[in-house]
N, C-alpha and C positions, 0 to 999 in steps of 0.2 A: 327669037332673033338672037345671033351670036355677034359678038363684037368683031371689029375689023383689025385686029392686032396680029403682030407677027407671033408665030408658035415657036420661038426659040427654045431649045431644050436647056433645062438647068443642069449642067454637068460639072463635075469636080475639075476637069481640065480647064474649064473656063475660069476658076479661081486662079490657078497659077498663071494663066495668060493675062488676066487683069492685074495680077501683081506685078508681072513684068512690065506692063505698060504704064501702070499708075505708080508703082512703088518699087522700082527696080533696085534701089539702093538701101531699102530697109534691112537691117541687120538681124542676123540669126547667130546667136551665141551658144555654144554647147559645151557641156563638160564630157569628155570622151572616156570611154573605158581604158584606152590605151594612151601611152605617152608617145608624142611625136619625136622626130629627130632632134629637135631643139630642147627636148626635155618638157615640153609643155602639154598639159592635159586639156586646155581650153582651145576650142576651134571657133573661128568666126568667119562668116562670109555674108554675102547679100542675097536677096530674094531672086535676083537674076541668076546668081550662081546656083541657087537650089533649083530653079526651073530648068537650067541647062542639064543638071545632073539627073533630074527626073525624067527628062527625055532619054538620056543615056540608059537609065535603068529600064525604061519602057522598051526602047529598041533592043535591048539585051534580053528581055522576057519574050518579046516577039520572035527573036532568033532562036530562042530555047524551045519554041513550039508553044508557047502559052496562048490560050484561046480565050475569048470572051467568056465570062462566067466561071472560068477556073478560079479555085480558091488559092491564094498566095499568102502564106502565113508570116507572120513577124513574132519573134521572141526577143524583144528589144527594150531599152530604156528610152527616155526622152532625150533625143538628140538629132542632129542634122540628117544623118542617113535615114533615120526612121521617118523624118519629115519628107524626105525625098520619095520614099516608098508610098506615103499617103496620095501622092499625086501620080507617081509613075505607074503604080498597080492599077488603081481605079481608073485612071485617065485612058487606058486601052480597053476598058470593058471588063477587066478581070476584077475579082472581089478581094479586098484586103481583109485578112483575117487576123487580127490582133490577139495574141495569146497571153493570157496572164501567167506569168511564171510562178506565182505564189500558189497556184493550185496544187493539189496533191498529185503525184506521178499518174496515178490511176484516172484522174480527171483530165490530165493533159493528153493521155493516150485516147480517152473517150472523145474529146472534142476534136482532136487532129483527124481521127478516123471518121467521126460523124461529119465533119466539114469536108472530108476528102481532099485535104490540102495537097498540092502537087509539090511546091517548093517551100522551104521554110528559111527566111532570112533570120539570122541569129547573132546576137551580140555576144562578145567574148565570155562575159560573165556566165551565160546560159548554156554554153557548148556542153558542160558535163550533164545537164538535165536531159538534153537530147540524146547524148551518148548512151544514157542509161536505158532509154526507152525505144531507141531506134529500130529495134527488131519487132516491135509491136505496132508500128504505125506504117501500114502497108502501102497507103496511097502516095507516100512521099518518095520523089525521085531523086532528091539531093538537098544539099544545105549550102546557103550562101552565108559565110562568116563575114560579119560587118567589121572588117578591119583591112589594113593595108598588108602588103606581102611581108613587110619586116615585122609584123606583129601577128602573123597567122600561127596559131598554136598547133601543136601535135595533137592530132585527134583521130579517134576510131571512127568518126562519122564517115559513112560511105558517100562518095561523090560530093566531097566538100570543095567548095569554090570561094576564092577571095572575092570579096565585094569589090574592092578598088580595081583589081585586075579585070574583073567582069565588065565594068563600065568604062575603063580606060580604052578598050578596043570598040566601044560602041559610039555611034553617031549621036551628037546633040541636036540634030535636025529631025523634027517630027511634026507632021500635021495631025493633031489628035483627032481620032475618029469621032464621028458623030452618031448618037444612036438614042433611043428612048430614054428619057430622064427618069423613068420609073425602073430602069435596069438596076439590078443589085450593084452596090458599091462597096459596102464594108459588112463585115460579120463579127459581132462580138457575142460572147456568151456570158450568161449570169454566172455568179460565184457558186451556185449549186449548194446551198445550205442544206437542203433536203433533196434526195434524188440526184440524178445526173444534171450538169449544167444545161441550160436551154439556149438555143442560138437565136439571136436577134439580127435580122438581115435588113440593113439600111439601104434605102436607094439614093441614087444621085439627087433626086428632087428633095427628098426628106432631108438630106444632109445640108443642102444649100438653104433651104427654108429655115432649118434649125440655125444655121450660122447667121442668116439675116436677122433672126429675132435676137439672137445672143449679143450682137453688137450694139443693140439699141440701149439707150440711157436707162431704160426701166429694166434692163436685163443685167449685162455686165459693163456696158458702156466702153467697149474696146474701139480705139479710134487710132488713126496714124500718129497721134501724139502719145499713145500709150507705149509703155514698156512692160511686158507680161512675163511673169515667171510661173509657168504651170508645173507644180510639184505633183498634181494629179497625174498618174501615168498615161502615157499614150497607149499603153496596153489595157486600160480601163475606161471603156466608153470613150475611146478616141480622145482622150485628155479633155473631156467635156466639150469637145468640138473646138477647142482654142487653136489647133493648127489651120483649120479652115477660117477661122475668124481672122487670124493673123494675116493670111494671104488676101482676105477680102478687104482689109482696112490698111494693110502695111504697118501694122504695129511691130515694134521691135520684139522679137521672141528670145527668151533666155531659157535654154533647157538644161536641167540639172544633172541629166545622165543618172549615174549610180550614186551620186553624192547627196543623199537626201537627209542626212543628219544635220543638226543645227549648225555645227561650225561650218560644213560645206556650203549650206544655203546662205549663211551670212556672208562668206567669202564672194559668193556671186552677187548677192544684194549689195554689198559695199562696192564692188567693182562696177556693176552694170546699172545700178540705181533703178530698179523696177519700181513702178507705182501700184501695179496690181499683181497680187499673189493668188494662187488657187490650189486648194488642198484639203486634206481631211484633218480633224482636230488633232490627232496624235502627232502628225508632222509639226503643226503650229505650236503644240506643247513643248517639243524638243527645241524649236527655234526660240521660243520665249524664255525657256530656261537657259539656253545659251547666252541670250542677250543679257539675262540677269548676272550670269556668271562674268561676262566681260565688261559690264557696265556701259553699254552702249544702247542706242536707240535706232529705230528703223525710220530714219528721217525721210528717205524717198518714198516710202510706202504710204499709199493714200487708202487703198482698199484691200481687204483680205476676204477672199471668197471661201467659205466652208461648206462642204458638202459630205456625203457619205454617211454621216451620223452628226447629231446636234452638238454644238459647241456649248459648253457651260457658261453661266453668267459671268463667271470669274474671268474667263478668256476674252468676253466682249469687253469687259471693263479694262482689263490689262492692255489690250490693243489701243483702246481709246485714251485712257488716262495716262499711260507710260509712253506710248508710241504715236499717239495722235493718228491712229489708223481706224477706219471704219470696218468692222466686221459684217459682211454681207452673208446671211444664211441663204443658201439656194438649196432646192430640193428637186429631185428627179430620180429616174431609174434607167438601167440599161435599156429597158423597153421604150424609153422616151427620148433617146438620143443624146443626152439624158435630160436637158434642162426643162423643168416644168414651172417653177416658181423662183422669184428672186426678191430678196428683201432688202432693196437698196435704200440709201437715204433719200427722203423725199419731203415735200411740203408739210405733210401731216406731222412727220417727226420733228421738224425744225421748231415748231411751236409747243413742243411737249417738255415738260420737266425731265432732266436727265435720266432720273431712276425709271421713269415711265417709258422713256425711249428705250432703255436698255431692256425692259421687259418685252417691249414689242420686237426688239431685234432678235430675242430667242425664237420667235415664230419663223417658219420657212418662207414667208413673204407671199406676194400676190401672184397669180399666174401671169406668165409672159404672153404676149398677143400670140394667138394660135393655139393655146391650151385651154381647154374648158375642164372643169372639175366640179364634182358635187359629192355630197356624203349621202349615204342611204342606210336604211336598217336592214335586218336580215331578210326581210321579204321584198327588198328592192325599192321601197318607198323613199322618195327624196325627203331629207331631214332639213330643218331650218338653219340658216346661216346666223346663228346667234352667239357663236364663240364659246358655247358651253356644251351643247349637244354633240356627243360623240357618234360617228357612224363610219361605214366602210367607205373608203375614198375611191371614187371611179374617175377616170380621166379619158379624155379623147383629143385628137388633134392631128395635124398632117405630118407630124414627125413621131408618131406614136404607133406602134405595131398593132396590126389586126390579126396576126397569128404568129406562132413560133416557127422557126426553120425546121423543115422536114418533119412535121408532126400533124396529126389531125386532132390533137388535144385542144379543145376550145373552152376548157373549164374556167379559165381566167377572163372571159370575155362575156359581157352581158349586153345584148341589143346595141352593139356598136360601141360600147364603152369597155375600157381595160380596168379590171379590178386590180388595184396596186397592191393589195394585201396589207395595206396601212390602215389603222384606225385614226381618225383625224377630227378636228373641229374647223369650221370655217366662220370668221366673224363677219359683222355687218360691213366692214371695209374690204371684205374678200380676202383677208389674211388667212393663210393656212397654218394650222398648228398640228403638227404630227404628234399624236398621243403615244402611239405604239405600233409595232407590227401586230397584226391580228393574233398570231400565234404567241406573242409575248405579253400581250395586255393581261393583268391579273384581275380576276373577277372575284371579289371578296364580299360575301354577304349580299349579293345582288349590286354591288357597286363596282365601278372599274377604277383600277389603279394603273397609272402610266409608269411603266419601268423606266422609260427614258426620262420622264421629268424627275423620278425619284434619284436615278443615278446622276443626274446633272446636280441636284441639290447636294448629293453626297460629296461629289468631287470638288465642290467649293470648300470643303474642310481642308486646311492647309497640309495635314499629314496624309491625305489620301491621294495616291498616284492614279488609281483606276478603280472604278466601281462597276458591278454588275448586279442587277436585280432580276430575280427570277421568282415565280410563284411555286409555293409548296403546298401540298395537300394539307387540308385542316378539317378536323372532325366537325367543328361547328360552322365555320365561315366558307367552306368549300375550298378557298385557296387564301394564303397570306403570303406577303412579300418576304424574302430573304435577301440581305445585302451581302455580297460578297466583295470584299475590299482588298486592294494591294497597297500596303502602307509604305511610307518613306523608311529607309534603313534608320534604326534606331528609335523609331517612334515608341512611345509608352501609352499612346491613346488607346483607351478600352472601347468596347462595344457600347457601354453605357454613356461614355464621353461623346460618342457619335450620335447616339440617340438624342442626347441633350442639344447637340448642336443642330439637329434637324427639327426640333420641337417647334420653332416659330417659323419654319420654312415650309412646311407641308401640312395637309390636313391630318388631323389626329388619326384617322382610320388607315392612313397611308404608312404609319410608323412601322418599319420592319420588325417582324417578331425576333429576329435574330440577325446579329451582325457576325459574319464569319471571316476571318482573316485568311488569305491565301497568298501563295507565292507567285502565282501566274494565272492569267485568264485566256481561254482559247478565243481566236479570231478567225473570221473568214479570209479568203484570198484577197479581198478588197479592204480589210482592216476593221470590219464591223465586229462586235461581240458575237461569238458563236454560242448560242445558249441551249442548243437542242440536247447536247449530252449533259449539260449542267442540270437542266430540268429533270432528266432521268436519274441522274446521281443523286440529287437533293429532293426528289418528289416526295419521299416518306419521311423527311428529316424531322418535321414537326410531330408526325404520328408517332414516332418512336421515342419521344422525350417525356 
């Protein structure tokens, strides 16, 4: 027997319509790439303004012959025009394909051709990227440059159209089409650390369910009272779903545009007073360093969400003790829309001694409602949630993919579960602890060493800017850890000094065999350490000594 409930589709257009009816005056503030006629780079308007312009861009796309399921790409920062496209493109049944401009040119060519994008909306900053590859992207019919006519650049891009001119001539009247909620809505590609990037195709249903879960107190707690500054890019897993959560709740949204350095972020924080920040650890390190330099504190900020990679203990303490802000570890993947777990402050933490709470904050948190997870051994047998046993992390849920876009490769899926590629622990309170990526974990003498935990212990040293740990071949132990470190200018710290610093912070057998000082470390397009080439370069380092 089925229930007697209406079968209304969950569509992204419903989000912007809800925003208009319930939160029309919620503010959206953006830093633009260009300067306006008044010499200002900051743009501000309301949710109802955004909704009208979303309908304008939707009508313009329809007039250009855009069809449902056509892929429409963006190469853009976090800003109000990008926000409009989130609704204007998906709202008519087309697929919004957000492109990460930090990818290598050959990867950009691959994903644009693989997605078969028809049009690309591009911010001024990224026009040269497309000029360099335009002859290699055969499906693209033209480029819409996200600027007004006064700021249109001279460009070799063929069929280049001004965004503001395009929507000026379009109507803001539109009845959004209704269709199956399982229709494709957005397309994101993984960063492609090995092989070509993989496409992840989200549906309207999965996107709305993800947003509904995200706004809960146990996830990110976004409400109409929130002022949210998402530094995580809109070109990376849809800014972790924040634009949709903003429309759903009427939260004030503050978009940083290209200004992601510490000084630019502080300017926005000081002016707009956000209480929730979201980004990767490297961004927060720049902000914290800037705050130290100017001697000010982040008084409005209550919560700082960290994802992408783990935040070191020193960062958790700094936000708490200096800025009275709670650092929330969150974990997920492009394949998960991305939110899987959140480590928000809760009743369990309130009764803990502060140092014990800090240690718990280092974990990735508990799964949000809708996400199931388990750890398994190499044979697929479920392992205990004791907080000690390591295993392969598998997940499933309504906003987690069941296959990649345009491929029959199902090697990442096991009986309805996605193998995340992470090695993890789960404790008795269901807290997830990411130990390592399966390809990065170091197996020494039959014991596992977490490169992530060792890196985080190392960067707590006051002279270390960034650290990377890789496994090197060893004649006796199979693998041993090497610590590659970028030091602060003028530092006289030695490798032995660092080992002494680590001696009471890690297990004895985790101690790096060598500390190697380097000028720089490679990163993926999403800011994570890229270890594949380092492992090749240093594979025989200990064998040759």
